[in-house]
One Martini backbone bead per residue (centre of mass of N, CA, C, O) as a GRO file, in nm:
protein
  541
    1MET     BB    1  11.806  16.595  15.667
    2ALA     BB    2  11.694  16.335  15.789
    3LEU     BB    3  11.438  16.473  15.899
    4LEU     BB    4  11.322  16.575  15.627
    5ILE     BB    5  11.308  16.302  15.491
    6ALA     BB    6  11.120  16.175  15.702
    7LEU     BB    7  10.889  16.386  15.658
    8ALA     BB    8  10.842  16.324  15.361
    9SER     BB    9  10.759  16.040  15.408
   10SER     BB   10  10.518  16.092  15.592
   11ALA     BB   11  10.368  16.272  15.372
   12ALA     BB   12  10.332  16.037  15.169
   13ALA     BB   13  10.163  15.862  15.371
   14LEU     BB   14   9.931  16.072  15.434
   15VAL     BB   15   9.808  16.076  15.138
   16GLN     BB   16   9.703  15.788  15.100
   17PRO     BB   17   9.408  15.800  15.220
   18LEU     BB   18   9.302  16.005  15.010
   19VAL     BB   19   9.360  15.825  14.763
   20ALA     BB   20   9.196  15.576  14.863
   21GLN     BB   21   8.923  15.706  14.850
   22ASP     BB   22   8.925  15.748  14.543
   23VAL     BB   23   8.955  15.447  14.468
   24VAL     BB   24   8.691  15.349  14.601
   25ASP     BB   25   8.503  15.547  14.451
   26GLY     BB   26   8.593  15.461  14.160
   27LEU     BB   27   8.517  15.152  14.191
   28SER     BB   28   8.204  15.202  14.254
   29GLY     BB   29   8.182  15.292  13.988
   30SER     BB   30   8.146  15.237  13.644
   31ILE     BB   31   8.432  15.405  13.603
   32GLY     BB   32   8.759  15.331  13.628
   33SER     BB   33   9.055  15.496  13.739
   34PRO     BB   34   9.417  15.456  13.726
   35GLY     BB   35   9.532  15.706  13.865
   36PRO     BB   36   9.506  15.660  14.173
   37VAL     BB   37   9.658  15.400  14.179
   38LEU     BB   38   9.928  15.505  14.068
   39LEU     BB   39   9.962  15.718  14.290
   40LEU     BB   40   9.968  15.523  14.532
   41ALA     BB   41  10.221  15.364  14.434
   42VAL     BB   42  10.411  15.604  14.430
   43LEU     BB   43  10.385  15.681  14.730
   44VAL     BB   44  10.493  15.416  14.847
   45LEU     BB   45  10.772  15.432  14.710
   46VAL     BB   46  10.863  15.709  14.823
   47SER     BB   47  10.839  15.646  15.120
   48ALA     BB   48  11.045  15.409  15.128
   49VAL     BB   49  11.290  15.556  15.010
   50LEU     BB   50  11.301  15.779  15.223
   51SER     BB   51  11.324  15.597  15.470
   52GLY     BB   52  11.595  15.476  15.391
   53ALA     BB   53  11.757  15.738  15.372
   54SER     BB   54  11.708  15.829  15.659
   55THR     BB   55  11.849  15.583  15.798
   56TRP     BB   56  12.129  15.625  15.678
   57LEU     BB   57  12.179  15.917  15.782
   58VAL     BB   58  12.137  15.863  16.088
   59ASP     BB   59  12.370  15.651  16.108
   60ARG     BB   60  12.597  15.830  16.014
   61GLU     BB   61  12.559  16.057  16.226
   62GLY     BB   62  12.590  15.875  16.469
   63GLU     BB   63  12.894  15.798  16.421
   64ARG     BB   64  12.989  16.097  16.446
   65ILE     BB   65  12.894  16.153  16.731
   66VAL     BB   66  13.046  15.926  16.880
   67GLU     BB   67  13.318  16.018  16.799
   68ASP     BB   68  13.315  16.291  16.946
   69ILE     BB   69  13.250  16.182  17.228
   70ARG     BB   70  13.494  15.996  17.255
   71ARG     BB   71  13.709  16.210  17.213
   72SER     BB   72  13.628  16.372  17.461
   73VAL     BB   73  13.643  16.153  17.676
   74GLY     BB   74  13.939  16.082  17.622
   75ARG     BB   75  14.057  16.350  17.693
   76HIS     BB   76  13.953  16.370  17.992
   77MET     BB   77  14.096  16.117  18.082
   78VAL     BB   78  14.395  16.180  17.994
   79GLY     BB   79  14.370  16.492  18.133
   80ALA     BB   80  14.352  16.381  18.417
   81THR     BB   81  14.405  16.369  18.730
   82LEU     BB   82  14.510  16.141  18.947
   83SER     BB   83  14.303  16.193  19.173
   84SER     BB   84  14.043  16.163  18.987
   85LEU     BB   85  14.111  15.876  18.876
   86ALA     BB   86  14.118  15.735  19.170
   87ARG     BB   87  13.781  15.748  19.183
   88HIS     BB   88  13.808  15.545  18.940
   89ALA     BB   89  13.768  15.275  18.760
   90PRO     BB   90  13.897  15.176  18.470
   91GLY     BB   91  13.662  14.988  18.364
   92ASP     BB   92  13.439  15.210  18.394
   93LEU     BB   93  13.562  15.421  18.201
   94VAL     BB   94  13.545  15.234  17.951
   95ALA     BB   95  13.240  15.184  17.953
   96ARG     BB   96  13.165  15.489  17.901
   97ALA     BB   97  13.334  15.510  17.623
   98THR     BB   98  13.142  15.276  17.498
   99VAL     BB   99  12.852  15.202  17.587
  100ASP     BB  100  12.735  15.485  17.660
  101THR     BB  101  12.782  15.622  17.383
  102SER     BB  102  12.584  15.450  17.229
  103LEU     BB  103  12.327  15.538  17.377
  104VAL     BB  104  12.361  15.838  17.286
  105ARG     BB  105  12.346  15.792  16.994
  106VAL     BB  106  12.058  15.690  16.979
  107ALA     BB  107  11.920  15.931  17.116
  108SER     BB  108  12.043  16.173  16.921
  109THR     BB  109  11.929  16.029  16.651
  110GLN     BB  110  11.693  15.820  16.655
  111GLY     BB  111  11.530  15.938  16.878
  112LEU     BB  112  11.493  16.224  16.760
  113VAL     BB  113  11.378  16.138  16.478
  114ARG     BB  114  11.136  15.985  16.600
  115VAL     BB  115  11.009  16.225  16.750
  116GLY     BB  116  10.976  16.414  16.511
  117ASN     BB  117  10.839  16.229  16.315
  118GLY     BB  118  10.614  16.131  16.497
  119ALA     BB  119  10.486  16.405  16.568
  120VAL     BB  120  10.424  16.498  16.278
  121GLY     BB  121  10.271  16.232  16.188
  122ALA     BB  122  10.050  16.250  16.405
  123VAL     BB  123   9.937  16.529  16.331
  124GLY     BB  124   9.879  16.468  16.037
  125ALA     BB  125   9.679  16.231  16.090
  126VAL     BB  126   9.473  16.391  16.249
  127ALA     BB  127   9.412  16.599  16.031
  128VAL     BB  128   9.296  16.382  15.840
  129MET     BB  129   9.083  16.263  16.039
  130VAL     BB  130   8.925  16.538  16.064
  131TYR     BB  131   8.861  16.572  15.772
  132LEU     BB  132   8.694  16.302  15.750
  133ASP     BB  133   8.617  16.262  16.082
  134ARG     BB  134   8.534  16.375  16.399
  135THR     BB  135   8.402  16.144  16.548
  136LEU     BB  136   8.625  15.929  16.496
  137THR     BB  137   8.848  16.094  16.622
  138MET     BB  138   8.743  16.105  16.915
  139VAL     BB  139   8.748  15.802  16.959
  140ALA     BB  140   9.043  15.746  16.910
  141LEU     BB  141   9.162  15.962  17.114
  142GLY     BB  142   9.028  15.836  17.372
  143VAL     BB  143   9.176  15.568  17.366
  144MET     BB  144   9.477  15.689  17.345
  145GLY     BB  145   9.482  15.837  17.620
  146VAL     BB  146   9.559  15.605  17.797
  147LEU     BB  147   9.852  15.581  17.710
  148GLY     BB  148   9.965  15.842  17.833
  149VAL     BB  149   9.919  15.758  18.132
  150VAL     BB  150  10.104  15.509  18.137
  151LEU     BB  151  10.374  15.634  18.030
  152THR     BB  152  10.427  15.828  18.274
  153GLN     BB  153  10.496  15.560  18.461
  154ILE     BB  154  10.716  15.410  18.290
  155LEU     BB  155  10.960  15.585  18.179
  156PRO     BB  156  11.114  15.649  18.443
  157LYS     BB  157  11.176  15.353  18.510
  158LEU     BB  158  11.337  15.290  18.261
  159GLY     BB  159  11.572  15.490  18.323
  160ASP     BB  160  11.661  15.374  18.593
  161ALA     BB  161  11.724  15.081  18.494
  162VAL     BB  162  11.941  15.164  18.285
  163THR     BB  163  12.135  15.303  18.483
  164ARG     BB  164  12.191  15.044  18.653
  165ALA     BB  165  12.294  14.871  18.428
  166GLN     BB  166  12.541  15.054  18.354
  167ALA     BB  167  12.672  15.041  18.631
  168ALA     BB  168  12.706  14.731  18.630
  169VAL     BB  169  12.891  14.716  18.373
  170GLY     BB  170  13.105  14.886  18.499
  171GLY     BB  171  13.168  14.702  18.736
  172LEU     BB  172  13.245  14.464  18.562
  173ALA     BB  173  13.485  14.601  18.414
  174ALA     BB  174  13.640  14.651  18.673
  175ALA     BB  175  13.664  14.358  18.771
  176LEU     BB  176  13.818  14.250  18.525
  177ASP     BB  177  14.056  14.439  18.534
  178ARG     BB  178  14.151  14.344  18.811
  179THR     BB  179  14.183  14.041  18.748
  180LEU     BB  180  14.380  14.062  18.495
  181ALA     BB  181  14.600  14.233  18.619
  182GLY     BB  182  14.607  13.985  18.863
  183ALA     BB  183  14.655  13.698  18.740
  184ARG     BB  184  14.898  13.592  18.881
  185ALA     BB  185  14.800  13.609  19.169
  186VAL     BB  186  14.530  13.451  19.142
  187LYS     BB  187  14.676  13.182  19.057
  188ALA     BB  188  14.882  13.147  19.284
  189PHE     BB  189  14.636  13.160  19.517
  190GLY     BB  190  14.357  13.041  19.419
  191THR     BB  191  14.120  13.287  19.349
  192GLU     BB  192  13.908  13.224  19.118
  193ASP     BB  193  13.640  13.181  19.275
  194VAL     BB  194  13.629  13.452  19.408
  195GLU     BB  195  13.630  13.629  19.150
  196LEU     BB  196  13.372  13.497  19.028
  197VAL     BB  197  13.178  13.592  19.242
  198LYS     BB  198  13.219  13.896  19.185
  199LEU     BB  199  13.134  13.880  18.884
  200ASP     BB  200  12.849  13.759  18.938
  201SER     BB  201  12.738  13.998  19.081
  202HIS     BB  202  12.750  14.196  18.841
  203ILE     BB  203  12.596  14.024  18.639
  204ARG     BB  204  12.333  13.999  18.806
  205GLU     BB  205  12.276  14.297  18.830
  206ALA     BB  206  12.253  14.351  18.519
  207ARG     BB  207  12.027  14.154  18.463
  208LEU     BB  208  11.811  14.274  18.656
  209ALA     BB  209  11.805  14.557  18.525
  210GLY     BB  210  11.745  14.452  18.237
  211GLU     BB  211  11.475  14.308  18.306
  212GLU     BB  212  11.330  14.559  18.400
  213ALA     BB  213  11.362  14.721  18.131
  214ALA     BB  214  11.212  14.496  17.966
  215ARG     BB  215  10.940  14.525  18.108
  216HIS     BB  216  10.896  14.817  18.031
  217ARG     BB  217  10.902  14.774  17.727
  218ALA     BB  218  10.679  14.575  17.714
  219ALA     BB  219  10.453  14.753  17.833
  220ILE     BB  220  10.467  14.963  17.608
  221VAL     BB  221  10.397  14.770  17.374
  222VAL     BB  222  10.122  14.674  17.488
  223THR     BB  223   9.988  14.945  17.518
  224THR     BB  224  10.013  15.036  17.223
  225ASP     BB  225   9.861  14.791  17.088
  226LEU     BB  226   9.596  14.812  17.248
  227ALA     BB  227   9.525  15.099  17.163
  228ALA     BB  228   9.523  15.040  16.857
  229GLN     BB  229   9.311  14.816  16.865
  230PHE     BB  230   9.079  14.955  17.006
  231ALA     BB  231   9.060  15.193  16.812
  232PHE     BB  232   8.988  15.021  16.566
  233VAL     BB  233   8.734  14.892  16.681
  234ALA     BB  234   8.581  15.155  16.748
  235VAL     BB  235   8.589  15.270  16.457
  236LEU     BB  236   8.457  15.035  16.319
  237GLY     BB  237   8.194  15.035  16.476
  238THR     BB  238   8.115  15.329  16.441
  239GLY     BB  239   8.140  15.338  16.133
  240GLY     BB  240   7.940  15.111  16.069
  241TRP     BB  241   7.699  15.249  16.184
  242LEU     BB  242   7.709  15.511  16.016
  243ALA     BB  243   7.692  15.362  15.735
  244ALA     BB  244   7.413  15.220  15.795
  245LYS     BB  245   7.272  15.515  15.818
  246GLY     BB  246   7.426  15.714  15.596
  247SER     BB  247   7.657  15.911  15.748
  248LEU     BB  248   7.882  15.727  15.589
  249GLU     BB  249   8.109  15.663  15.371
  250LEU     BB  250   8.303  15.409  15.264
  251GLY     BB  251   8.548  15.564  15.172
  252ALA     BB  252   8.586  15.725  15.441
  253LEU     BB  253   8.628  15.480  15.621
  254VAL     BB  254   8.878  15.368  15.483
  255GLY     BB  255   9.045  15.634  15.501
  256PHE     BB  256   9.044  15.630  15.815
  257LEU     BB  257   9.173  15.362  15.870
  258LEU     BB  258   9.438  15.441  15.728
  259ALA     BB  259   9.493  15.690  15.902
  260LEU     BB  260   9.514  15.525  16.162
  261PHE     BB  261   9.744  15.351  16.078
  262HIS     BB  262   9.935  15.602  16.036
  263PHE     BB  263   9.912  15.694  16.339
  264THR     BB  264  10.045  15.438  16.483
  265GLY     BB  265  10.325  15.469  16.364
  266PRO     BB  266  10.422  15.746  16.472
  267LEU     BB  267  10.354  15.686  16.761
  268GLY     BB  268  10.558  15.454  16.796
  269SER     BB  269  10.802  15.632  16.728
  270LEU     BB  270  10.764  15.837  16.956
  271ILE     BB  271  10.789  15.635  17.189
  272SER     BB  272  11.063  15.511  17.113
  273GLY     BB  273  11.220  15.774  17.129
  274VAL     BB  274  11.162  15.842  17.420
  275SER     BB  275  11.297  15.584  17.524
  276ASP     BB  276  11.580  15.641  17.405
  277MET     BB  277  11.617  15.910  17.563
  278GLN     BB  278  11.588  15.794  17.845
  279GLU     BB  279  11.836  15.604  17.824
  280GLY     BB  280  12.043  15.832  17.748
  281MET     BB  281  12.033  15.996  18.013
  282GLY     BB  282  12.198  15.801  18.193
  283ALA     BB  283  12.452  15.802  18.021
  284LEU     BB  284  12.498  16.105  18.022
  285GLN     BB  285  12.555  16.131  18.324
  286ARG     BB  286  12.808  15.951  18.321
  287LEU     BB  287  12.966  16.147  18.126
  288ARG     BB  288  12.956  16.402  18.295
  289GLN     BB  289  13.153  16.288  18.508
  290VAL     BB  290  13.398  16.289  18.315
  291ARG     BB  291  13.384  16.605  18.263
  292GLN     BB  292  13.441  16.650  18.587
  293LEU     BB  293  13.719  16.605  18.571
  294ASP     BB  294  14.016  16.696  18.652
  295GLN     BB  295  14.226  16.910  18.469
  296GLU     BB  296  14.560  16.946  18.433
  297HIS     BB  297  14.576  17.201  18.240
  298LEU     BB  298  14.415  17.368  18.465
  299MET     BB  299  14.538  17.297  18.750
  300THR     BB  300  14.865  17.336  18.609
  301ALA     BB  301  14.889  17.625  18.532
  302PRO     BB  302  15.044  17.889  18.493
  303ARG     BB  303  15.076  18.153  18.665
  304PRO     BB  304  14.970  18.469  18.583
  305ASP     BB  305  15.231  18.619  18.748
  306SER     BB  306  15.412  18.484  18.557
  307ALA     BB  307  15.677  18.454  18.308
  308SER     BB  308  15.689  18.180  18.172
  309PRO     BB  309  15.923  18.006  18.118
  310ALA     BB  310  16.058  17.773  17.889
  311GLY     BB  311  16.291  17.708  18.100
  312VAL     BB  312  16.594  17.615  18.319
  313GLY     BB  313  16.848  17.600  18.149
  314ASP     BB  314  17.113  17.461  18.216
  315MET     BB  315  17.291  17.181  18.232
  316PRO     BB  316  17.236  17.101  18.517
  317ALA     BB  317  16.988  17.100  18.774
  318GLU     BB  318  16.869  17.244  19.040
  319VAL     BB  319  16.693  17.124  19.345
  320GLN     BB  320  16.437  17.279  19.542
  321PHE     BB  321  16.310  17.248  19.876
  322GLU     BB  322  16.045  17.461  20.031
  323ASP     BB  323  15.837  17.397  20.253
  324VAL     BB  324  15.695  17.136  20.198
  325ALA     BB  325  15.338  17.053  20.143
  326PHE     BB  326  15.112  16.758  20.179
  327ARG     BB  327  14.761  16.658  20.105
  328TYR     BB  328  14.531  16.436  20.092
  329ASP     BB  329  14.202  16.373  20.043
  330ASP     BB  330  14.200  16.216  20.336
  331ALA     BB  331  14.385  16.427  20.513
  332SER     BB  332  14.649  16.324  20.491
  333ALA     BB  333  15.000  16.412  20.602
  334PRO     BB  334  15.307  16.324  20.474
  335LEU     BB  335  15.391  16.635  20.433
  336HIS     BB  336  15.619  16.872  20.613
  337ASP     BB  337  15.875  17.079  20.610
  338VAL     BB  338  16.033  17.038  20.330
  339SER     BB  339  16.398  17.084  20.322
  340PHE     BB  340  16.608  17.082  20.026
  341THR     BB  341  16.904  17.002  19.820
  342VAL     BB  342  16.979  16.930  19.482
  343PRO     BB  343  17.263  16.905  19.329
  344ALA     BB  344  17.414  16.970  19.062
  345GLY     BB  345  17.542  16.677  18.910
  346GLU     BB  346  17.423  16.496  19.141
  347ILE     BB  347  17.365  16.241  19.388
  348THR     BB  348  17.042  16.181  19.540
  349ALA     BB  349  16.906  16.037  19.822
  350LEU     BB  350  16.601  15.876  19.935
  351ALA     BB  351  16.527  15.798  20.270
  352GLY     BB  352  16.328  15.567  20.449
  353PRO     BB  353  16.033  15.488  20.533
  354SER     BB  354  15.764  15.354  20.441
  355GLY     BB  355  15.529  15.606  20.368
  356GLY     BB  356  15.692  15.901  20.393
  357GLY     BB  357  15.696  16.051  20.073
  358LYS     BB  358  15.898  16.003  19.838
  359SER     BB  359  15.712  15.960  19.584
  360THR     BB  360  15.559  16.228  19.629
  361LEU     BB  361  15.803  16.409  19.557
  362MET     BB  362  15.812  16.318  19.268
  363ASP     BB  363  15.530  16.409  19.182
  364LEU     BB  364  15.572  16.709  19.256
  365THR     BB  365  15.794  16.771  19.058
  366MET     BB  366  15.614  16.684  18.803
  367ARG     BB  367  15.304  16.759  18.873
  368LEU     BB  368  15.105  16.511  18.944
  369ARG     BB  369  15.107  16.693  19.200
  370GLU     BB  370  14.992  16.942  19.432
  371LEU     BB  371  15.101  17.155  19.635
  372ASP     BB  372  15.006  17.338  19.923
  373SER     BB  373  15.303  17.431  20.013
  374GLY     BB  374  15.559  17.603  19.900
  375ALA     BB  375  15.852  17.498  19.704
  376ILE     BB  376  15.966  17.411  19.377
  377ARG     BB  377  16.297  17.419  19.227
  378LEU     BB  378  16.422  17.460  18.880
  379GLY     BB  379  16.675  17.635  18.829
  380GLY     BB  380  16.518  17.867  19.013
  381VAL     BB  381  16.234  17.764  18.911
  382ASP     BB  382  15.915  17.747  18.961
  383VAL     BB  383  15.715  17.493  18.857
  384ARG     BB  384  15.450  17.673  18.851
  385ASP     BB  385  15.594  17.863  18.607
  386LEU     BB  386  15.544  17.614  18.434
  387SER     BB  387  15.486  17.424  18.198
  388LEU     BB  388  15.445  17.099  18.160
  389ALA     BB  389  15.618  17.063  17.916
  390ALA     BB  390  15.866  17.227  18.009
  391LEU     BB  391  15.918  17.046  18.263
  392ARG     BB  392  15.916  16.743  18.149
  393ARG     BB  393  16.151  16.785  17.951
  394GLN     BB  394  16.367  16.803  18.207
  395ILE     BB  395  16.253  16.505  18.279
  396GLY     BB  396  16.341  16.192  18.408
  397TRP     BB  397  16.133  15.891  18.464
  398VAL     BB  398  16.126  15.624  18.721
  399ASP     BB  399  15.911  15.398  18.828
  400GLN     BB  400  15.854  15.138  19.045
  401ASP     BB  401  15.680  14.980  18.808
  402ALA     BB  402  15.779  15.009  18.521
  403THR     BB  403  15.601  15.136  18.299
  404LEU     BB  404  15.430  14.980  18.029
  405LEU     BB  405  15.330  14.970  17.698
  406ASP     BB  406  15.164  14.848  17.452
  407GLY     BB  407  15.426  14.729  17.234
  408THR     BB  408  15.725  14.830  17.166
  409ILE     BB  409  16.030  14.907  17.262
  410ALA     BB  410  16.055  15.167  17.103
  411ASP     BB  411  15.792  15.294  17.188
  412ASN     BB  412  15.875  15.320  17.488
  413VAL     BB  413  16.150  15.478  17.451
  414ARG     BB  414  16.001  15.718  17.275
  415MET     BB  415  15.864  15.851  17.486
  416GLY     BB  416  15.868  16.201  17.440
  417ALA     BB  417  16.088  16.109  17.185
  418HIS     BB  418  16.008  16.106  16.854
  419ASN     BB  419  16.308  16.178  16.718
  420VAL     BB  420  16.419  15.920  16.787
  421SER     BB  421  16.615  15.682  16.691
  422ASP     BB  422  16.699  15.347  16.665
  423VAL     BB  423  16.999  15.386  16.721
  424GLU     BB  424  16.965  15.542  16.990
  425ILE     BB  425  16.803  15.320  17.129
  426GLU     BB  426  17.020  15.091  17.113
  427SER     BB  427  17.234  15.252  17.272
  428CYS     BB  428  17.067  15.277  17.537
  429LEU     BB  429  17.020  14.979  17.584
  430ARG     BB  430  17.317  14.901  17.609
  431GLN     BB  431  17.381  15.087  17.849
  432VAL     BB  432  17.158  14.900  18.024
  433LYS     BB  433  17.210  14.594  17.952
  434LEU     BB  434  17.017  14.519  17.652
  435SER     BB  435  17.155  14.363  17.407
  436HIS     BB  436  16.972  14.105  17.378
  437LEU     BB  437  16.725  14.268  17.270
  438VAL     BB  438  16.861  14.383  17.013
  439ASP     BB  439  16.982  14.097  16.885
  440ARG     BB  440  16.697  13.975  16.889
  441GLY     BB  441  16.515  13.922  16.637
  442LEU     BB  442  16.333  14.230  16.630
  443GLY     BB  443  16.435  14.386  16.860
  444VAL     BB  444  16.293  14.700  16.896
  445ASN     BB  445  16.025  14.563  16.752
  446ALA     BB  446  15.944  14.420  16.988
  447LEU     BB  447  15.708  14.299  17.192
  448VAL     BB  448  15.595  14.348  17.533
  449GLY     BB  449  15.319  14.362  17.601
  450HIS     BB  450  15.114  14.369  17.857
  451ARG     BB  451  15.284  14.555  18.064
  452GLY     BB  452  15.547  14.380  17.989
  453ALA     BB  453  15.500  14.056  17.999
  454SER     BB  454  15.765  13.962  17.812
  455LEU     BB  455  15.921  14.072  18.049
  456SER     BB  456  16.114  14.122  18.298
  457GLY     BB  457  16.154  14.307  18.558
  458GLY     BB  458  16.439  14.409  18.500
  459GLU     BB  459  16.387  14.480  18.206
  460ARG     BB  460  16.168  14.693  18.252
  461GLN     BB  461  16.345  14.887  18.417
  462ARG     BB  462  16.567  14.931  18.190
  463VAL     BB  463  16.367  15.044  17.981
  464ALA     BB  464  16.292  15.291  18.159
  465VAL     BB  465  16.574  15.404  18.179
  466ALA     BB  466  16.613  15.450  17.882
  467ARG     BB  467  16.372  15.644  17.844
  468ALA     BB  468  16.490  15.865  18.026
  469LEU     BB  469  16.776  15.906  17.882
  470VAL     BB  470  16.692  15.971  17.579
  471ARG     BB  471  16.597  16.275  17.669
  472ARG     BB  472  16.819  16.441  17.803
  473PRO     BB  473  16.810  16.535  18.106
  474ALA     BB  474  16.849  16.743  18.379
  475VAL     BB  475  16.661  16.538  18.539
  476LEU     BB  476  16.671  16.233  18.750
  477LEU     BB  477  16.404  16.007  18.840
  478LEU     BB  478  16.432  15.747  19.089
  479ASP     BB  479  16.198  15.483  19.183
  480GLU     BB  480  16.302  15.200  19.287
  481VAL     BB  481  16.504  15.091  19.043
  482THR     BB  482  16.642  14.826  19.213
  483SER     BB  483  16.416  14.612  19.308
  484GLN     BB  484  16.462  14.412  19.019
  485LEU     BB  485  16.762  14.376  19.055
  486ASP     BB  486  17.043  14.246  19.008
  487SER     BB  487  17.370  14.268  19.078
  488ASP     BB  488  17.466  14.319  18.790
  489SER     BB  489  17.247  14.545  18.717
  490GLU     BB  490  17.326  14.729  18.947
  491ALA     BB  491  17.612  14.777  18.859
  492ALA     BB  492  17.537  14.899  18.586
  493LEU     BB  493  17.386  15.141  18.711
  494ARG     BB  494  17.630  15.252  18.856
  495ASP     BB  495  17.788  15.308  18.602
  496ILE     BB  496  17.583  15.504  18.477
  497LEU     BB  497  17.583  15.715  18.708
  498ASP     BB  498  17.878  15.778  18.697
  499SER     BB  499  17.871  15.891  18.395
  500LEU     BB  500  17.653  16.127  18.486
  501ARG     BB  501  17.830  16.296  18.633
  502GLY     BB  502  17.778  16.642  18.576
  503THR     BB  503  17.518  16.614  18.360
  504ILE     BB  504  17.312  16.494  18.585
  505THR     BB  505  17.049  16.517  18.794
  506VAL     BB  506  17.002  16.304  19.080
  507LEU     BB  507  16.694  16.141  19.210
  508LEU     BB  508  16.666  15.882  19.461
  509VAL     BB  509  16.493  15.602  19.563
  510ALA     BB  510  16.587  15.417  19.873
  511HIS     BB  511  16.684  15.101  20.065
  512ARG     BB  512  16.927  14.994  19.957
  513PRO     BB  513  17.267  15.014  20.034
  514ALA     BB  514  17.372  14.998  19.736
  515THR     BB  515  17.202  15.243  19.633
  516ILE     BB  516  17.298  15.454  19.845
  517ALA     BB  517  17.602  15.437  19.766
  518MET     BB  518  17.568  15.606  19.497
  519ALA     BB  519  17.555  15.855  19.656
  520ASP     BB  520  17.643  16.188  19.763
  521HIS     BB  521  17.358  16.215  19.900
  522VAL     BB  522  17.137  16.220  20.194
  523VAL     BB  523  16.775  16.200  20.247
  524VAL     BB  524  16.562  16.185  20.520
  525ILE     BB  525  16.233  16.044  20.538
  526SER     BB  526  16.036  16.144  20.830
  527ASP     BB  527  15.756  16.233  20.965
  528GLY     BB  528  15.722  16.435  20.699
  529THR     BB  529  16.030  16.499  20.696
  530SER     BB  530  16.363  16.634  20.677
  531HIS     BB  531  16.711  16.480  20.671
  532SER     BB  532  17.023  16.593  20.621
  533LEU     BB  533  17.309  16.440  20.478
  534ARG     BB  534  17.636  16.395  20.374
  535SER     BB  535  17.637  16.073  20.369
  536PRO     BB  536  17.581  15.736  20.334
  537GLU     BB  537  17.730  15.648  20.602
  538ALA     BB  538  17.501  15.809  20.795
  539VAL     BB  539  17.303  15.588  20.761
  540ASP     BB  540  17.052  15.416  20.941
  541LEU     BB  541  16.963  15.072  20.860
   0.00000   0.00000   0.00000
């Protein structure tokens, strides 16, 4: 619709030179008619109104297009596997979803309309010019031909420069995300100047690439303007000479000059649209890389030959690891031939040196990563035969970073359990010894800040424990959950785990003796394999 209106506006503009010729011829006669003048005024008004309507429709459609693109990009980012996300800095991905999508919006709407409108307008203007005088048309097009040769050299360079500028902006966003995420460490170790130097490098790179793109845009503008001016001068000189000889009427010359004026407008629009699309191609390439991220729902779908059971049966569930092996993308193999059983309703601790693969086993159980060989069974069912939703509904998970999202305490505890009431949330928080958060100020509606910044490390971990417990899972995975707890909080956690015996299967990663002592069984993970022990007392710490 926007393109059709823009074409109608161009058509109204193209008729103006023909009407102008009649106006000049009429004024040169003994009796002038007001009809052509009024018609010319109406055409000018209609062209302006249609042009404004086209602009509004294009901008509206552009916002809808960028909404769809950003929604698609967001889905691909959120749905991507952890391993594919690890290959990109978060800040760079954010830049792609914001800045790059805006460039694609301009290219796919304004750029496309400018190209279409400009091409049709230019062809129409040439047709009018040919109708008025073929000789002057050849003169004008001959001068304009130089423009096409120059543009074929400039436009590819413009696209390359814009792509480098976008990559530099993505690098800057990534560097800022890194610095702000580690602001406490940056300030504590006094490395602000070092971080500013790194930021300045990305800023300078973006400026240099932007300046190069600006030079190419300026070259396009200069070339277009010079071509239009030289064409005007050439036509004016040739037309004046023909008019002096009596070979060309004055009205035809005025009409041709007006047609030439209307030709340079669509031509400028065409060139501007091509430039927009050239810039959008670089941004589109960066967005395609996002769409190529491995998607978790595709990489971890239930196997086609499985029965795809909906759940794992009654709680609590036994967890079996059978000859589990896993290798990272860098070819390192932290796990091989790992076999042990986590008895249902009991507490099993994973101990051993750091980097041995204990947390990786947690990820494999949740299918945050996919094992290379072997099997993990939950309640006798291979986790690969379950959908992600069915599997993760059965598991409560607390990671070693106690990850919290910006929002309220209730928002964080309610993650994945949206039907839980505030009363249940408060009860669960009191269970993990966070009554003081419930009783003060806004209670569970208090904001936790970015990544839980308003809470202490111990409070963050206990909120994460409450989030896992409120789901009433069959299996509870605790990854270094006591690393930031004081002795009183650790004792409270021990009481909680004691109360859960027989109702939930617990698998916890631990290094501290007091945490290991909570377990009924201990499995030591070392040298990439497992060594089962009967009791915590048998662990050599």
